[in-house]
NUMI-216971 format. One record per residue (C-alpha): residue number from 0; residue in one letter; y, z, x. Coordinates in pm, 1 decimal, decimal comma, always signed. Layout:
N
   seq   type         c2         c3         c1
   NUM      A          Y          Z          X
...
This chain:
517
   seq   type         c2         c3         c1
     0      X    +9298,0   +16897,7   +17119,4
     1      X    +9137,4   +17228,5   +17141,8
     2      X    +8793,1   +17376,4   +17193,3
     3      X    +8714,0   +17419,5   +16824,2
     4      X    +8815,9   +17050,4   +16755,5
     5      X    +8580,3   +16942,0   +17037,9
     6      X    +8298,6   +17184,0   +16886,6
     7      X    +8342,5   +17022,3   +16575,0
     8      X    +8305,6   +16671,2   +16708,9
     9      X    +7988,1   +16767,7   +16885,9
    10      X    +7845,6   +16904,2   +16583,9
    11      X    +7940,2   +16605,0   +16388,5
    12      X    +7753,8   +16364,7   +16622,2
    13      X    +7443,0   +16579,2   +16675,0
    14      X    +7423,4   +16627,6   +16283,5
    15      X    +7435,3   +16251,0   +16227,1
    16      X    +7298,8   +16125,3   +16532,6
    17      X    +7583,2   +15874,9   +16595,0
    18      X    +7920,9   +15817,1   +16769,9
    19      X    +8208,8   +15723,9   +16540,7
    20      X    +8522,8   +15530,4   +16590,8
    21      X    +8703,6   +15792,6   +16724,9
    22      X    +8421,3   +16005,2   +16911,4
    23      X    +8244,8   +15878,5   +17221,3
    24      X    +7990,0   +16058,1   +17461,4
    25      X    +7891,0   +15994,7   +17795,3
    26      X    +7582,6   +16164,6   +17992,6
    27      X    +7741,2   +16216,0   +18323,8
    28      X    +7465,2   +16438,8   +18502,9
    29      X    +7428,6   +16198,7   +18810,7
    30      X    +7775,3   +16089,4   +18860,6
    31      X    +8110,3   +15957,6   +18697,5
    32      X    +8013,6   +15680,1   +18445,7
    33      X    +8303,9   +15447,9   +18407,8
    34      X    +8490,4   +15441,1   +18062,7
    35      X    +8744,8   +15176,0   +18091,5
    36      X    +8636,6   +14997,8   +17784,2
    37      X    +8663,5   +15320,6   +17585,6
    38      X    +8998,0   +15434,1   +17732,8
    39      X    +9126,7   +15094,5   +17662,3
    40      X    +8999,2   +15082,6   +17303,3
    41      X    +9102,8   +15412,6   +17191,1
    42      X    +9453,4   +15349,8   +17329,9
    43      X    +9463,0   +15006,2   +17140,9
    44      X    +9337,6   +15142,9   +16819,2
    45      X    +9318,4   +15492,9   +16644,7
    46      X    +9281,1   +15709,8   +16969,0
    47      X    +8980,3   +15911,1   +17015,7
    48      X    +8791,1   +16171,1   +17246,2
    49      X    +8535,6   +16085,4   +17505,4
    50      X    +8290,0   +16387,2   +17554,4
    51      X    +8121,3   +16397,8   +17883,4
    52      X    +7774,3   +16588,8   +17925,3
    53      X    +7592,8   +16450,0   +17617,4
    54      X    +7315,2   +16219,6   +17654,1
    55      X    +7310,7   +15953,0   +17372,3
    56      X    +6990,9   +15825,7   +17466,3
    57      X    +6792,0   +16125,1   +17448,7
    58      X    +6866,9   +16237,4   +17095,4
    59      X    +7231,6   +16357,1   +17204,6
    60      X    +7110,7   +16643,8   +17421,7
    61      X    +7353,0   +16872,8   +17580,4
    62      X    +7310,0   +16790,3   +17957,3
    63      X    +7631,5   +16904,6   +18112,1
    64      X    +7801,6   +16707,8   +18380,7
    65      X    +7750,6   +16705,8   +18777,0
    66      X    +8086,3   +16842,0   +18881,6
    67      X    +8372,8   +16908,6   +18651,1
    68      X    +8638,0   +16912,3   +18921,1
    69      X    +8533,8   +16584,2   +19049,3
    70      X    +8501,4   +16421,3   +18707,0
    71      X    +8856,1   +16554,2   +18633,4
    72      X    +8989,5   +16355,7   +18937,1
    73      X    +8806,4   +16041,1   +18855,0
    74      X    +8925,3   +15987,7   +18523,8
    75      X    +9275,9   +16081,1   +18617,1
    76      X    +9260,2   +15821,4   +18905,0
    77      X    +9101,7   +15563,8   +18664,3
    78      X    +9356,2   +15638,6   +18394,6
    79      X    +9674,6   +15617,0   +18624,2
    80      X    +9574,4   +15340,5   +18883,1
    81      X    +9336,1   +15102,3   +18697,4
    82      X    +9475,6   +15073,9   +18334,2
    83      X    +9777,1   +14868,4   +18230,5
    84      X   +10001,9   +15050,9   +18100,4
    85      X    +9928,2   +15397,6   +18263,2
    86      X    +9721,0   +15633,8   +18031,6
    87      X    +9805,1   +16014,7   +18008,3
    88      X    +9474,6   +16176,6   +17894,8
    89      X    +9450,9   +16513,1   +17793,7
    90      X    +9155,8   +16693,4   +17973,5
    91      X    +8971,3   +17002,5   +17836,6
    92      X    +8662,5   +17161,9   +18037,4
    93      X    +8442,0   +17374,5   +17821,1
    94      X    +8115,2   +17538,6   +17780,4
    95      X    +7879,1   +17465,6   +17510,9
    96      X    +7498,5   +17580,2   +17492,8
    97      X    +7530,3   +17723,1   +17844,7
    98      X    +7633,4   +17367,2   +17974,6
    99      X    +7974,7   +17265,1   +18138,3
   100      X    +8122,2   +16959,9   +17945,9
   101      X    +8449,2   +16774,3   +17975,1
   102      X    +8635,8   +16645,2   +17672,5
   103      X    +8902,3   +16359,5   +17718,6
   104      X    +9156,9   +16283,5   +17431,6
   105      X    +9321,2   +15930,9   +17472,6
   106      X    +9616,8   +15892,0   +17219,3
   107      X    +9679,9   +15547,1   +17073,2
   108      X    +9943,5   +15382,7   +17233,6
   109      X   +10269,1   +15290,2   +17062,7
   110      X   +10250,4   +14914,2   +16911,4
   111      X   +10524,7   +14803,7   +17188,3
   112      X   +10293,9   +14944,4   +17476,4
   113      X    +9971,9   +14775,1   +17380,8
   114      X    +9757,3   +14618,6   +17452,9
   115      X    +9608,7   +14850,0   +17727,9
   116      X    +9361,7   +14684,8   +17970,2
   117      X    +9165,9   +14741,7   +18278,5
   118      X    +9352,2   +14591,0   +18542,7
   119      X    +9044,3   +14484,0   +18789,9
   120      X    +8912,3   +14265,4   +18484,0
   121      X    +9261,9   +14123,4   +18366,7
   122      X    +9412,0   +14093,4   +18018,9
   123      X    +9157,9   +13869,2   +17840,8
   124      X    +8841,8   +14051,8   +18001,0
   125      X    +8964,6   +14398,4   +18015,0
   126      X    +9133,8   +14453,3   +17677,9
   127      X    +8901,6   +14633,6   +17420,7
   128      X    +8923,4   +14743,5   +17067,7
   129      X    +8716,4   +15015,0   +16879,1
   130      X    +8459,0   +14842,6   +16626,4
   131      X    +8256,8   +15110,4   +16453,0
   132      X    +8095,6   +15319,0   +16727,1
   133      X    +8127,2   +15063,7   +17003,3
   134      X    +8379,4   +14913,2   +17234,6
   135      X    +8440,0   +14552,8   +17181,6
   136      X    +8638,4   +14304,1   +17413,6
   137      X    +8961,1   +14195,6   +17231,9
   138      X    +8953,5   +13826,9   +17090,4
   139      X    +9244,8   +13590,1   +17211,9
   140      X    +9366,2   +13627,1   +16852,2
   141      X    +9382,8   +14011,4   +16863,3
   142      X    +9587,5   +13978,0   +17194,7
   143      X    +9798,4   +13727,0   +17044,7
   144      X    +9878,7   +13917,8   +16741,7
   145      X    +9993,0   +14221,8   +16949,6
   146      X   +10234,4   +14008,0   +17172,8
   147      X   +10341,0   +13777,1   +16881,7
   148      X   +10465,6   +14130,5   +16720,6
   149      X   +10614,9   +14278,8   +17047,1
   150      X   +10797,0   +13966,2   +17110,9
   151      X   +10902,6   +13891,7   +16757,7
   152      X   +10742,0   +13545,9   +16751,3
   153      X   +10722,4   +13440,4   +16367,7
   154      X   +10482,1   +13143,5   +16325,1
   155      X   +10628,1   +13057,5   +16015,9
   156      X   +10939,7   +12921,7   +16148,4
   157      X   +10764,7   +12677,8   +16393,8
   158      X   +10861,5   +12311,2   +16351,8
   159      X   +10622,2   +12078,9   +16124,1
   160      X   +10637,9   +11767,5   +16400,8
   161      X   +10433,9   +11580,0   +16127,3
   162      X   +10694,0   +11580,1   +15872,3
   163      X   +11052,6   +11501,3   +15823,4
   164      X   +11319,0   +11665,0   +15580,5
   165      X   +11237,2   +11363,4   +15337,7
   166      X   +10892,2   +11511,2   +15289,4
   167      X   +11047,9   +11798,3   +15091,6
   168      X   +11132,2   +11827,0   +14737,8
   169      X   +11509,3   +11726,4   +14757,1
   170      X   +11597,2   +11854,0   +14422,7
   171      X   +11435,9   +12189,9   +14455,6
   172      X   +11589,1   +12248,1   +14822,2
   173      X   +11938,7   +12140,1   +14654,4
   174      X   +11931,0   +12358,3   +14386,4
   175      X   +11820,5   +12670,8   +14602,6
   176      X   +12122,6   +12592,6   +14896,4
   177      X   +12382,9   +12577,1   +14562,3
   178      X   +12266,8   +12928,6   +14465,7
   179      X   +12275,2   +13049,1   +14788,5
   180      X   +12624,7   +12913,8   +14854,2
   181      X   +12775,1   +13082,0   +14524,8
   182      X   +12711,7   +13420,8   +14680,7
   183      X   +12774,0   +13362,1   +15034,3
   184      X   +13119,2   +13212,1   +15087,2
   185      X   +13074,3   +13174,9   +15497,3
   186      X   +12725,0   +13027,8   +15440,8
   187      X   +12898,8   +12785,0   +15195,0
   188      X   +13099,3   +12614,9   +15489,8
   189      X   +12813,3   +12455,3   +15654,6
   190      X   +12663,4   +12126,6   +15582,0
   191      X   +12330,0   +12085,5   +15394,4
   192      X   +12127,6   +12043,1   +15700,0
   193      X   +12272,9   +12345,0   +15870,6
   194      X   +12227,7   +12562,1   +15578,5
   195      X   +11850,9   +12433,7   +15589,7
   196      X   +11824,0   +12559,7   +15951,8
   197      X   +12007,4   +12872,0   +15910,1
   198      X   +11758,0   +12968,8   +15620,4
   199      X   +11469,3   +12909,7   +15832,7
   200      X   +11366,1   +12607,8   +15668,2
   201      X   +11420,2   +12331,9   +15929,9
   202      X   +11476,4   +12341,4   +16316,3
   203      X   +11605,6   +12047,6   +16533,1
   204      X   +11433,2   +11969,3   +16845,2
   205      X   +11550,7   +11675,2   +17098,3
   206      X   +11808,1   +11591,4   +16833,2
   207      X   +11552,8   +11543,5   +16543,2
   208      X   +11532,4   +11781,2   +16277,9
   209      X   +11187,4   +11913,2   +16132,8
   210      X   +11095,9   +12105,4   +15856,8
   211      X   +10946,7   +12448,9   +15918,3
   212      X   +10617,1   +12566,8   +15821,5
   213      X   +10787,9   +12786,5   +15593,5
   214      X   +11002,6   +12496,1   +15452,0
   215      X   +10688,4   +12294,9   +15411,0
   216      X   +10503,0   +12568,3   +15226,9
   217      X   +10784,5   +12640,8   +14997,9
   218      X   +10933,9   +12316,0   +14935,0
   219      X   +10709,7   +12024,4   +15031,4
   220      X   +10576,3   +11755,3   +14779,9
   221      X   +10213,9   +11820,0   +14886,9
   222      X   +10194,8   +12091,3   +15173,7
   223      X    +9818,7   +12032,6   +15246,0
   224      X    +9889,7   +11671,1   +15377,0
   225      X   +10017,1   +11869,7   +15690,8
   226      X    +9838,7   +12187,8   +15657,8
   227      X    +9487,6   +12088,3   +15517,0
   228      X    +9340,1   +12459,1   +15532,6
   229      X    +9626,9   +12627,0   +15391,6
   230      X    +9464,7   +12640,9   +15037,1
   231      X    +9312,7   +12891,4   +14831,8
   232      X    +8917,0   +12876,3   +14768,5
   233      X    +8826,9   +13012,7   +14439,2
   234      X    +8478,1   +13072,3   +14376,8
   235      X    +8295,3   +13243,7   +14075,8
   236      X    +7950,3   +13368,5   +14182,8
   237      X    +7678,7   +13426,3   +13931,3
   238      X    +7569,8   +13752,2   +14095,4
   239      X    +7695,3   +14038,2   +14310,2
   240      X    +7672,8   +13868,5   +14660,9
   241      X    +7690,7   +13513,8   +14798,2
   242      X    +7381,3   +13339,3   +14764,7
   243      X    +7273,8   +13460,8   +14429,0
   244      X    +7199,5   +13170,7   +14197,1
   245      X    +7232,7   +13161,9   +13783,8
   246      X    +6947,6   +13098,1   +13547,6
   247      X    +6950,2   +12758,0   +13630,8
   248      X    +6969,8   +12765,5   +14011,4
   249      X    +7326,5   +12717,0   +14015,1
   250      X    +7514,5   +12884,4   +14315,2
   251      X    +7838,9   +12880,1   +14165,6
   252      X    +7962,9   +12891,5   +13802,2
   253      X    +8319,1   +12794,9   +13876,9
   254      X    +8449,7   +12654,7   +14207,2
   255      X    +8817,2   +12517,5   +14277,3
   256      X    +9047,8   +12445,7   +14568,1
   257      X    +9395,9   +12542,2   +14463,8
   258      X    +9688,9   +12362,4   +14651,7
   259      X   +10045,1   +12309,4   +14656,7
   260      X   +10338,0   +12524,5   +14739,2
   261      X   +10282,9   +12907,0   +14764,5
   262      X   +10431,3   +12947,4   +14413,7
   263      X   +10206,1   +12688,0   +14292,0
   264      X    +9894,8   +12830,4   +14469,2
   265      X    +9983,2   +13130,8   +14302,9
   266      X    +9997,6   +13002,1   +13957,4
   267      X    +9687,7   +12800,7   +14021,4
   268      X    +9482,2   +13088,6   +14143,6
   269      X    +9607,1   +13315,8   +13877,0
   270      X    +9496,7   +13032,0   +13611,6
   271      X    +9147,8   +13033,4   +13766,5
   272      X    +9105,1   +13400,8   +13742,4
   273      X    +9217,7   +13435,1   +13386,1
   274      X    +8987,5   +13117,9   +13275,9
   275      X    +8682,2   +13300,6   +13416,6
   276      X    +8759,1   +13642,9   +13322,2
   277      X    +8574,8   +13837,8   +13041,9
   278      X    +8792,0   +13916,1   +12758,0
   279      X    +8783,1   +14197,1   +12499,8
   280      X    +8970,6   +14159,6   +12172,8
   281      X    +9054,7   +14521,2   +11993,2
   282      X    +9190,8   +14511,2   +11646,3
   283      X    +9338,4   +14863,4   +11549,4
   284      X    +9359,0   +15030,5   +11236,8
   285      X    +9677,6   +14828,8   +11142,0
   286      X    +9500,8   +14506,3   +11190,8
   287      X    +9695,4   +14431,3   +11517,2
   288      X    +9492,2   +14231,4   +11750,7
   289      X    +9515,3   +14340,6   +12134,2
   290      X    +9349,8   +14141,4   +12395,9
   291      X    +9218,3   +14326,8   +12705,1
   292      X    +9117,8   +14124,9   +13008,1
   293      X    +8846,2   +14228,2   +13239,6
   294      X    +9078,0   +14325,3   +13515,8
   295      X    +9455,7   +14401,3   +13466,6
   296      X    +9617,4   +14054,4   +13523,2
   297      X    +9924,7   +14185,0   +13718,3
   298      X    +9731,1   +14385,6   +13962,1
   299      X    +9526,7   +14069,1   +14075,0
   300      X    +9850,5   +13866,0   +14069,6
   301      X   +10020,1   +14132,8   +14332,1
   302      X    +9719,9   +14097,0   +14553,5
   303      X    +9687,9   +13722,7   +14549,3
   304      X   +10076,3   +13681,4   +14601,2
   305      X   +10054,6   +13944,4   +14907,5
   306      X    +9781,3   +13726,1   +15047,4
   307      X    +9978,5   +13419,3   +15025,2
   308      X   +10302,1   +13572,4   +15152,3
   309      X   +10173,3   +13819,2   +15417,8
   310      X    +9876,4   +13606,2   +15563,2
   311      X    +9901,2   +13494,1   +15920,2
   312      X   +10011,4   +13159,5   +15961,1
   313      X    +9981,5   +13131,4   +16336,8
   314      X    +9792,0   +12866,0   +16523,0
   315      X    +9489,4   +13076,0   +16547,5
   316      X    +9458,9   +13118,6   +16147,2
   317      X    +9617,8   +12777,7   +16051,8
   318      X    +9234,9   +12655,5   +15993,2
   319      X    +9163,4   +12960,3   +15771,7
   320      X    +9207,8   +12946,5   +15406,8
   321      X    +9251,0   +13232,9   +15157,2
   322      X    +8915,5   +13309,4   +14958,9
   323      X    +8896,2   +13464,1   +14622,9
   324      X    +8552,7   +13555,0   +14515,3
   325      X    +8471,3   +13662,8   +14159,0
   326      X    +8117,1   +13839,3   +14118,7
   327      X    +7975,9   +14016,6   +13828,5
   328      X    +8109,4   +14352,0   +13945,7
   329      X    +8418,1   +14290,9   +14122,6
   330      X    +8698,8   +14042,7   +14265,8
   331      X    +8740,9   +13997,3   +14641,8
   332      X    +9057,3   +13836,4   +14772,8
   333      X    +9054,8   +13769,8   +15139,4
   334      X    +9349,4   +13671,4   +15360,9
   335      X    +9348,1   +13540,6   +15748,9
   336      X    +9514,7   +13787,2   +15984,6
   337      X    +9487,5   +14149,1   +16030,1
   338      X    +9764,4   +14407,1   +15936,8
   339      X   +10098,8   +14315,9   +16092,5
   340      X   +10230,7   +14546,2   +16396,9
   341      X   +10176,9   +14904,0   +16351,7
   342      X   +10123,5   +14909,4   +15978,0
   343      X    +9813,5   +15099,4   +15887,7
   344      X    +9568,3   +15137,9   +15586,0
   345      X    +9638,6   +15507,6   +15539,7
   346      X   +10008,2   +15390,5   +15485,6
   347      X    +9930,6   +15123,9   +15204,4
   348      X   +10064,5   +15342,9   +14935,6
   349      X   +10366,4   +15509,9   +15090,7
   350      X   +10707,0   +15380,9   +15033,3
   351      X   +10789,7   +15305,9   +15383,2
   352      X   +11002,0   +15034,6   +15550,6
   353      X   +10732,2   +14771,6   +15611,2
   354      X   +10794,7   +14508,9   +15881,6
   355      X   +10704,1   +14162,7   +15774,9
   356      X   +10477,4   +13899,3   +15955,5
   357      X   +10695,7   +13652,6   +15738,4
   358      X   +11030,2   +13720,2   +15682,7
   359      X   +11147,6   +13383,4   +15609,5
   360      X   +10910,8   +13316,9   +15351,3
   361      X   +10953,7   +13653,2   +15189,7
   362      X   +11373,1   +13642,1   +15193,7
   363      X   +11341,7   +13269,5   +15004,6
   364      X   +11119,2   +13373,2   +14752,8
   365      X   +11327,3   +13667,1   +14684,4
   366      X   +11621,8   +13442,8   +14664,5
   367      X   +11462,9   +13224,6   +14428,4
   368      X   +11336,4   +13504,4   +14227,7
   369      X   +10983,7   +13366,3   +14162,1
   370      X   +10735,3   +13600,9   +14312,7
   371      X   +10923,4   +13879,0   +14495,9
   372      X   +11102,2   +14106,3   +14268,8
   373      X   +11121,5   +14444,5   +14449,8
   374      X   +10984,6   +14516,0   +14785,0
   375      X   +10716,2   +14770,3   +14866,1
   376      X   +10591,3   +14817,1   +14526,4
   377      X   +10308,4   +14577,0   +14537,3
   378      X   +10027,7   +14799,3   +14654,1
   379      X   +10147,3   +15119,6   +14409,1
   380      X   +10160,4   +14850,9   +14126,3
   381      X    +9795,4   +14731,8   +14198,3
   382      X    +9689,8   +15099,8   +14194,7
   383      X    +9863,5   +15198,2   +13891,7
   384      X    +9746,2   +14907,6   +13695,6
   385      X    +9373,9   +14953,9   +13759,5
   386      X    +9418,6   +15315,5   +13672,6
   387      X    +9561,0   +15225,4   +13334,8
   388      X    +9242,7   +15031,9   +13244,5
   389      X    +9042,4   +15328,1   +13364,9
   390      X    +8910,1   +15129,9   +13677,2
   391      X    +8854,6   +15245,0   +14009,5
   392      X    +9163,1   +15207,9   +14239,3
   393      X    +9159,9   +14884,7   +14450,5
   394      X    +8998,6   +14905,6   +14803,0
   395      X    +9152,9   +14766,6   +15114,0
   396      X    +8973,8   +14690,1   +15413,5
   397      X    +9133,4   +14538,6   +15752,2
   398      X    +8870,8   +14365,4   +15977,2
   399      X    +8924,9   +14212,3   +16287,7
   400      X    +9069,0   +13881,4   +16165,5
   401      X    +9124,9   +13922,5   +15800,5
   402      X    +9249,4   +14154,0   +15522,4
   403      X    +9014,0   +14218,0   +15223,4
   404      X    +9120,7   +14375,4   +14895,6
   405      X    +8847,8   +14449,4   +14637,7
   406      X    +8889,3   +14513,3   +14261,0
   407      X    +8577,2   +14670,6   +14081,3
   408      X    +8517,3   +14630,3   +13704,4
   409      X    +8355,1   +14819,5   +13430,8
   410      X    +8018,3   +14684,0   +13569,8
   411      X    +8030,4   +14839,5   +13903,3
   412      X    +8113,3   +15186,7   +13736,6
   413      X    +7829,3   +15202,3   +13469,3
   414      X    +7584,1   +14939,7   +13574,4
   415      X    +7634,8   +14742,0   +13281,3
   416      X    +7956,2   +14505,7   +13157,9
   417      X    +8120,9   +14655,6   +12862,7
   418      X    +8018,9   +14385,5   +12593,7
   419      X    +8037,7   +14382,3   +12222,8
   420      X    +7840,1   +14633,8   +12068,0
   421      X    +7731,9   +14476,6   +11740,7
   422      X    +7838,3   +14204,3   +11504,0
   423      X    +8101,0   +14314,6   +11218,4
   424      X    +7843,0   +14451,7   +10941,2
   425      X    +8096,9   +14484,8   +10656,7
   426      X    +8425,3   +14336,0   +10552,4
   427      X    +8577,9   +14670,0   +10500,1
   428      X    +8397,3   +14847,8   +10801,4
   429      X    +8429,5   +14746,0   +11177,7
   430      X    +8169,4   +14803,0   +11427,5
   431      X    +8372,0   +15104,6   +11588,0
   432      X    +8398,7   +15283,1   +11243,4
   433      X    +8014,0   +15237,9   +11179,0
   434      X    +7951,3   +15426,3   +11546,6
   435      X    +8211,5   +15673,1   +11485,7
   436      X    +8067,0   +15767,1   +11159,1
   437      X    +7709,6   +15747,0   +11312,6
   438      X    +7794,8   +15966,1   +11625,5
   439      X    +7979,5   +16230,3   +11406,1
   440      X    +7662,0   +16273,0   +11188,2
   441      X    +7429,0   +16280,4   +11506,1
   442      X    +7654,8   +16573,0   +11641,8
   443      X    +7637,3   +16806,9   +11393,7
   444      X    +7402,9   +16962,5   +11643,4
   445      X    +7545,6   +16962,9   +12019,5
   446      X    +7461,5   +16611,8   +12174,1
   447      X    +7534,1   +16504,4   +12549,9
   448      X    +7682,8   +16158,6   +12603,2
   449      X    +7340,3   +16027,7   +12726,7
   450      X    +7174,9   +16124,4   +12373,3
   451      X    +7491,2   +15970,5   +12194,4
   452      X    +7423,4   +15658,3   +12388,3
   453      X    +7056,2   +15609,3   +12339,3
   454      X    +7091,9   +15714,9   +11978,9
   455      X    +7347,4   +15437,1   +11925,1
   456      X    +7153,4   +15195,7   +12141,5
   457      X    +7480,4   +15115,9   +12338,3
   458      X    +7406,9   +15029,7   +12699,6
   459      X    +7747,4   +15121,5   +12861,9
   460      X    +7843,5   +15498,1   +12889,4
   461      X    +8201,7   +15373,9   +12954,6
   462      X    +8197,1   +15215,0   +12607,7
   463      X    +8078,1   +15521,4   +12440,9
   464      X    +8320,3   +15747,5   +12623,7
   465      X    +8666,3   +15543,5   +12593,0
   466      X    +8596,5   +15406,6   +12236,6
   467      X    +8418,2   +15676,2   +12066,3
   468      X    +8387,3   +16018,1   +12213,8
   469      X    +8765,8   +16065,4   +12342,0
   470      X    +8929,4   +15891,0   +12042,9
   471      X    +8713,2   +16132,6   +11797,2
   472      X    +8826,9   +16446,7   +12010,3
   473      X    +9195,4   +16322,7   +12025,9
   474      X    +9165,5   +16278,8   +11619,0
   475      X    +9031,7   +16629,3   +11584,1
   476      X    +8683,4   +16532,5   +11453,7
   477      X    +8472,3   +16600,3   +11750,4
   478      X    +8478,8   +16871,7   +12005,5
   479      X    +8370,7   +16989,0   +12352,2
   480      X    +8087,0   +17279,2   +12337,8
   481      X    +8202,3   +17399,2   +12687,7
   482      X    +8553,3   +17378,4   +12653,7
   483      X    +8634,9   +17503,4   +12992,3
   484      X    +8450,0   +17228,3   +13171,7
   485      X    +8567,0   +16930,0   +12979,2
   486      X    +8434,6   +16691,2   +13272,1
   487      X    +8106,7   +16854,5   +13327,4
   488      X    +7822,5   +16638,3   +13366,7
   489      X    +7600,7   +16833,5   +13141,1
   490      X    +7884,1   +16829,8   +12861,9
   491      X    +7773,4   +16833,4   +12488,8
   492      X    +7970,8   +16728,0   +12222,9
   493      X    +7985,5   +16866,4   +11824,6
   494      X    +8113,2   +16766,6   +11510,8
   495      X    +8400,7   +16985,0   +11370,9
   496      X    +8281,0   +17140,3   +11055,3
   497      X    +8619,1   +17016,2   +10861,5
   498      X    +8477,1   +16646,0   +10893,4
   499      X    +8138,6   +16724,2   +10716,2
   500      X    +8145,7   +16720,6   +10337,7
   501      X    +8005,3   +17080,5   +10216,3
   502      X    +7825,9   +16956,9    +9953,3
   503      X    +7665,5   +16612,2   +10048,1
   504      X    +7632,8   +16728,8   +10427,3
   505      X    +7774,8   +16380,9   +10476,6
   506      X    +8039,7   +16318,6   +10758,7
   507      X    +8397,3   +16185,8   +10580,8
   508      X    +8708,4   +15997,9   +10687,1
   509      X    +8730,0   +15646,0   +10784,4
   510      X    +8858,0   +15460,0   +11131,2
   511      X    +8924,7   +15119,8   +11178,8
   512      X    +8900,4   +14888,4   +11469,5
   513      X    +8700,7   +14597,4   +11608,3
   514      X    +8572,9   +14501,3   +11961,3
   515      X    +8467,4   +14154,2   +12037,4
   516      X    +8394,3   +13975,9   +12363,0
């Protein structure tokens, strides 16, 4: 931390009249204003800077501090004597607009040192987390999530005391164990029951063997008999937010509770998504039919699989189910539990060694080869699949008790869903061919994409760009007027002269294709 960094932070809050998740201001003209809650929240999440000498309640006026030396001593004493663990802040006095200020930088603690809390209030009352521009007491779940990571507690392997091994699908279990024994000679020496325990699928308590939660979710004949809330709730909403209603007052177009094992819930959810997804049929010049779904199936599959595999299965979230919402403009997938351990949103697309909350579930699914093929490729695959469709990258949000993934479709880009532009008007000519020829005729004089869209009476700019303008440029029939700035907002397009018949002035050439909804 240096003076320029502090000045930049001051200028930001004065410009936008707000604190942030990493910047806090305190007045401190009449004495020391305790800030244990902010020290705790910055230590537990992302770190941050506290600037003393700015009055938030007076339009972020620079007021200065009562005494630089005394303030430094009180902050140091608070961090050293009253916080657990002890905090080592970086303190910097500075002058700004003729006033003395004091900046205190608090670094985020390593994951195994968290949570930081104010000792006089105790762990449950004195541990805070940063939520937007405020400090909020940590919930019991947030505290548990930290300690379960630090103490290597894996909720997936806790015994299911309401079940017996007979409640699991014996044929599937047998197939799985036999497969493992083929490649693991030492493992193969054990009894069937011992193998289950070694795999984390069963545990023995007081001489009674029970399936674990992982064993139940992977091999039970009916998992929801024991864990009723561990299902996937799938909903199609007739609008862009919950509460929207359809033409007949319906709140949901489709609504399904998907149950079963993890693998069955994945397949059931994907069937629901595909059943309710818009589809486009494209027939190329060779008459080959290509089906294109509203969203790339593999991207959605990765997200649903991640929700099932990486969700929190602890007692705190056992009553929460996974939600899948299909809106007009997006799909949202919400899974219970925050990111595990020290994993951060900004590392989502990095090839780092990811620590896992449910290693038993992951290992068994890898060994079965049913869902997981290659670790750490799920997020990049979602991104690449969306980009291949010309859609925005998926969005990832970590909330206090859940994790949310959002996929946006063409509606959210252009304000209109890409629809069938017209019915086929001729057996020999398809819709795209008709529109291409009209476009080339229209663009004998330079025209913008907006003018083209309005001339063809097509609502979607995305459709015009993807299926008409770009293909014609690639075919050498259309060109940019301003070639140096192809993506300029005011770009215009012109038909190349060799595509206009010099005698008739008519556009020549034929292109085939068909688009249906």
